[in-house]
C-alpha positions as CSV (number, residue, x, y, z in Angstrom):
1,M,-61.3,131.6,-55.6
2,R,-61.1,128.0,-56.3
3,D,-64.1,126.0,-54.7
4,F,-62.6,122.9,-52.7
5,T,-66.0,122.0,-51.2
6,G,-66.6,119.1,-53.4
7,R,-63.2,117.7,-53.0
8,A,-63.2,118.2,-49.2
9,V,-66.4,116.2,-49.2
10,L,-64.8,113.2,-51.0
11,F,-61.7,113.4,-49.0
12,T,-63.8,113.0,-45.7
13,L,-65.4,110.0,-47.4
14,L,-62.2,108.1,-47.6
15,T,-60.7,105.7,-45.0
16,M,-58.4,107.3,-42.5
17,T,-55.9,104.7,-44.1
18,D,-56.5,106.0,-47.5
19,Q,-56.2,109.7,-46.3
20,R,-53.0,109.1,-44.6
21,K,-51.4,107.2,-47.8
22,L,-52.5,110.0,-49.9
23,I,-51.2,112.6,-47.9
24,L,-47.7,111.0,-47.3
25,T,-47.5,110.0,-50.9
26,K,-48.0,113.7,-52.2
27,A,-45.8,115.1,-49.4
28,C,-42.9,112.7,-50.4
29,E,-43.3,113.8,-54.0
30,L,-43.6,117.4,-53.3
31,Y,-40.5,117.4,-50.8
32,L,-38.2,115.4,-53.3
33,H,-39.1,117.9,-55.8
34,E,-39.3,121.2,-54.0
35,G,-37.2,120.6,-51.0
36,L,-37.9,122.1,-47.5
37,K,-38.0,125.7,-48.6
38,G,-40.4,124.9,-51.2
39,F,-42.6,122.6,-49.0
40,S,-45.8,124.1,-47.3
41,M,-49.0,122.7,-46.1
42,R,-50.7,125.0,-48.6
43,K,-48.9,123.4,-51.6
44,L,-49.5,119.9,-50.0
45,A,-53.0,120.6,-49.7
46,K,-53.5,121.7,-53.3
47,S,-51.6,118.7,-54.3
48,V,-54.1,116.4,-52.5
49,G,-56.9,118.3,-53.6
50,V,-58.3,119.6,-50.2
51,T,-58.0,122.8,-48.2
52,A,-55.1,123.4,-45.8
53,P,-57.4,122.9,-42.6
54,A,-58.1,119.7,-43.8
55,L,-54.5,118.7,-43.5
56,Y,-54.1,120.1,-39.9
57,R,-56.7,117.7,-38.8
58,H,-54.1,114.9,-39.4
59,Y,-50.7,116.8,-39.0
60,A,-49.8,119.8,-37.0
61,N,-47.5,121.1,-39.4
62,R,-44.9,120.4,-42.2
63,E,-42.3,119.1,-40.2
64,A,-44.8,116.4,-38.8
65,V,-45.8,115.3,-42.1
66,L,-42.4,115.1,-43.1
67,L,-41.4,113.0,-40.2
68,A,-44.5,110.6,-40.9
69,V,-43.1,110.2,-44.5
70,L,-39.7,109.2,-43.2
71,G,-41.4,106.7,-40.5
72,E,-43.5,105.1,-43.2
73,S,-40.4,104.8,-45.5
74,Y,-38.7,102.9,-42.7
75,R,-41.8,100.8,-41.9
76,L,-42.4,99.9,-45.5
77,L,-38.8,98.9,-45.6
78,G,-39.2,96.8,-42.6
79,Q,-42.2,94.9,-44.5
80,Y,-39.9,93.9,-47.3
81,L,-36.9,92.8,-45.2
82,Y,-39.1,90.8,-42.8
83,R,-40.0,88.3,-45.6
84,A,-36.6,87.2,-45.6
85,L,-37.2,85.4,-42.1
86,A,-38.8,82.8,-44.2
87,G,-35.4,81.3,-45.1
88,Q,-34.5,78.1,-43.7
89,S,-30.7,78.8,-43.2
90,P,-28.5,81.9,-42.1
91,W,-27.4,82.2,-45.6
92,E,-30.9,81.9,-47.0
93,R,-32.2,84.6,-44.7
94,F,-29.1,86.8,-45.5
95,T,-29.5,86.7,-49.3
96,M,-33.2,86.8,-49.2
97,G,-32.8,90.1,-46.9
98,G,-30.6,91.5,-49.5
99,E,-33.0,90.7,-52.4
100,Q,-35.9,92.4,-50.6
101,Y,-33.7,95.4,-49.9
102,M,-32.9,95.8,-53.8
103,L,-36.6,95.4,-54.6
104,F,-37.7,98.0,-52.1
105,A,-35.4,100.4,-53.7
106,I,-36.6,99.5,-57.5
107,E,-40.4,99.5,-56.4
108,N,-40.1,102.7,-54.0
109,P,-37.5,104.8,-55.2
110,R,-39.1,108.0,-53.5
111,Q,-39.4,106.2,-50.1
112,Y,-35.9,105.0,-50.6
113,E,-34.5,108.5,-51.2
114,M,-36.2,109.5,-48.0
115,L,-34.1,107.1,-46.0
116,F,-31.1,109.1,-46.5
117,V,-32.5,112.8,-45.7
118,S,-30.7,114.2,-42.7
119,P,-33.0,115.4,-39.5
120,G,-31.9,119.1,-40.4
121,A,-33.1,118.8,-44.1
122,L,-36.5,118.0,-42.5
123,G,-36.5,120.9,-40.4
124,V,-36.0,119.4,-36.9
125,D,-32.9,118.9,-34.6
126,R,-33.4,115.3,-34.1
127,L,-35.6,112.5,-35.1
128,P,-38.6,111.4,-32.8
129,E,-38.5,108.4,-30.8
130,E,-41.0,106.5,-33.1
131,V,-38.9,107.0,-36.1
132,E,-35.8,106.3,-34.5
133,T,-37.2,102.9,-33.4
134,H,-38.1,101.9,-37.1
135,A,-34.5,103.0,-38.3
136,C,-33.0,101.0,-35.6
137,A,-35.0,98.0,-36.1
138,V,-34.1,97.7,-39.7
139,G,-30.6,98.2,-39.1
140,Q,-30.5,95.5,-36.3
141,F,-32.2,93.0,-38.8
142,W,-29.1,93.5,-40.9
143,H,-26.7,93.3,-38.2
144,D,-28.5,90.1,-37.3
145,R,-28.1,88.6,-40.8
146,V,-24.4,89.5,-41.0
147,R,-23.7,87.8,-37.5
148,E,-25.3,84.7,-38.5
149,A,-23.4,84.5,-41.7
150,V,-20.1,85.2,-39.8
151,D,-21.0,82.6,-37.1
152,A,-21.8,80.0,-39.7
153,G,-18.3,80.4,-41.3
154,L,-19.9,82.0,-44.5
155,L,-18.1,85.4,-44.0
156,R,-14.9,86.0,-42.5
157,D,-14.5,86.3,-38.5
158,D,-14.6,89.9,-38.5
159,E,-16.8,92.5,-36.8
160,P,-20.4,92.2,-38.2
161,Q,-21.0,95.9,-38.1
162,A,-17.8,96.7,-40.1
163,I,-18.8,94.2,-42.7
164,G,-22.3,95.7,-42.8
165,R,-21.0,99.1,-43.7
166,T,-18.7,97.7,-46.3
167,L,-21.6,96.0,-47.9
168,W,-23.9,98.9,-47.6
169,A,-21.4,101.2,-49.3
170,H,-21.2,99.1,-52.2
171,A,-25.0,98.2,-52.5
172,H,-26.3,101.8,-52.0
173,G,-23.8,103.1,-54.5
174,L,-25.0,100.9,-57.3
175,V,-28.7,101.4,-56.4
176,Q,-28.1,105.4,-56.4
177,L,-26.4,105.1,-59.8
178,Y,-29.2,103.3,-61.1
179,L,-32.2,105.3,-59.7
180,R,-30.4,108.4,-61.2
181,G,-30.3,106.9,-64.6
182,L,-26.4,106.8,-64.8
183,L,-26.0,103.4,-65.6
184,D,-27.8,103.1,-68.9
185,L,-29.4,99.9,-67.9
186,D,-33.0,98.5,-67.7
187,E,-34.3,96.8,-64.6
188,A,-33.2,93.5,-65.5
189,G,-29.7,94.6,-66.5
190,F,-29.4,96.3,-63.1
191,R,-30.3,93.3,-61.2
192,Q,-27.6,91.5,-63.2
193,L,-25.0,94.1,-62.6
194,Y,-26.0,94.4,-58.9
195,R,-25.6,90.5,-58.4
196,E,-22.4,90.2,-60.4
197,S,-20.8,93.1,-58.7
198,G,-21.8,91.7,-55.2
199,R,-20.3,88.3,-56.1
200,R,-16.8,89.8,-56.4
201,V,-17.3,91.7,-53.0
202,F,-18.5,88.4,-51.4
203,R,-15.2,86.6,-52.4
204,G,-13.3,89.4,-50.7
205,L,-15.3,88.7,-47.6
206,A,-15.5,85.0,-47.8
207,G,-15.3,82.7,-44.7
208,D,-13.9,79.3,-44.9
209,K,-17.4,77.7,-45.9
210,L,-18.6,80.2,-48.5
211,G,-16.6,79.0,-51.3
212,E,-18.4,75.7,-51.6
213,V,-21.7,77.8,-51.3
214,L,-20.6,80.1,-54.3
215,E,-19.7,76.9,-56.3
216,N,-23.1,75.2,-56.0
217,E,-25.2,78.5,-56.2
218,P,-27.2,79.0,-59.5
219,R,-26.0,82.4,-60.9
220,S,-29.5,83.1,-62.4
221,D,-33.1,82.4,-62.0
222,E,-33.0,80.2,-65.1
223,E,-30.5,77.9,-63.8
224,R,-33.1,76.8,-61.0
225,S,-34.6,73.4,-61.9
226,D,-37.6,74.0,-60.0
227,G,-38.5,77.3,-61.4
228,A,-38.1,79.0,-58.0
229,P,-36.3,82.5,-58.1
230,A,-32.7,82.2,-57.2
231,H,-31.0,84.4,-54.3
232,S,-27.7,85.2,-55.5
233,V,-24.9,85.6,-52.8
234,S,-24.6,89.3,-53.6
235,D,-28.2,89.9,-52.8
236,G,-27.1,90.6,-49.2
237,V,-26.7,94.3,-48.7
238,P,-26.8,96.3,-45.5
239,I,-29.5,98.4,-44.5
240,P,-29.4,102.3,-43.7
241,M,-28.8,102.9,-40.3
242,R,-29.1,106.1,-38.1
243,G,-27.4,107.0,-34.9
C-alpha cells in the first residue's frame, strides 16, 4: 500500500486557499479528461497527492467538488470582465469587456470549457444558488454593456439580449475552434482573426454613430501612437448565461 503520510502532512501545511486551488485545479483536469463516469474522490485524491479522507474534509462528494469548480470558473471570468469597468465611455467598457472575455478563454481554457457544462453532466438536477448568482452576474455585466452601446447609438436600436446572443454565437464559435486546434493559428493569429471577423459582424449591427468610431479606431496595437493596447470593436463578445 502506498504511504501517503508525508504527502498528507505537507498538504495540511498549505493554506486553505492553496488547498482549495489545488483541489479545484486537479478536479477540473480530471473531469475534462475522464468525464463524470471516470471522476471519483479516490482518483482526485491520488491526483492531488493525499488520501480521500483529506478531500472529504473540504467537500462532501464529487458533485460538490465539481460545482465548486464551476463556481470558481464563473468567479474568475468575472474578475477578468470587471476590469472593463475602468473604461471611460460605453464603447470602451464594451470593447474592453470583450477583450477580457477573449483573454479569459485563452489563458484559462479548462475553466472556459467548464462554463458550458450542463448541470446533468455534473451529476445534479440544477445548479445551487451561489453558482447561479455568479452566472447571472457575468450575464448581467454583458447585458449592461450591450444596452449602453445601444443607448449611445453605437449599436442598432434593438433588443440588447438578442444582440448579445448573436455576438455570443459568433465569439464562442471562434474560441471553440481555436481551443480545439482547428484553426491552425498561433495565439497572435487567432487574436487577429477574432477581431477582423468581429469587425464584420459589428458592421451589420451598427447604429448611427458606429461608422465614425470604426473609421477612427486603430486596427492594431501598432497603430496606437501612445503605445497603449488598442481595443478593437470586434472585442465586444457576450458572456455565457444560464437560466
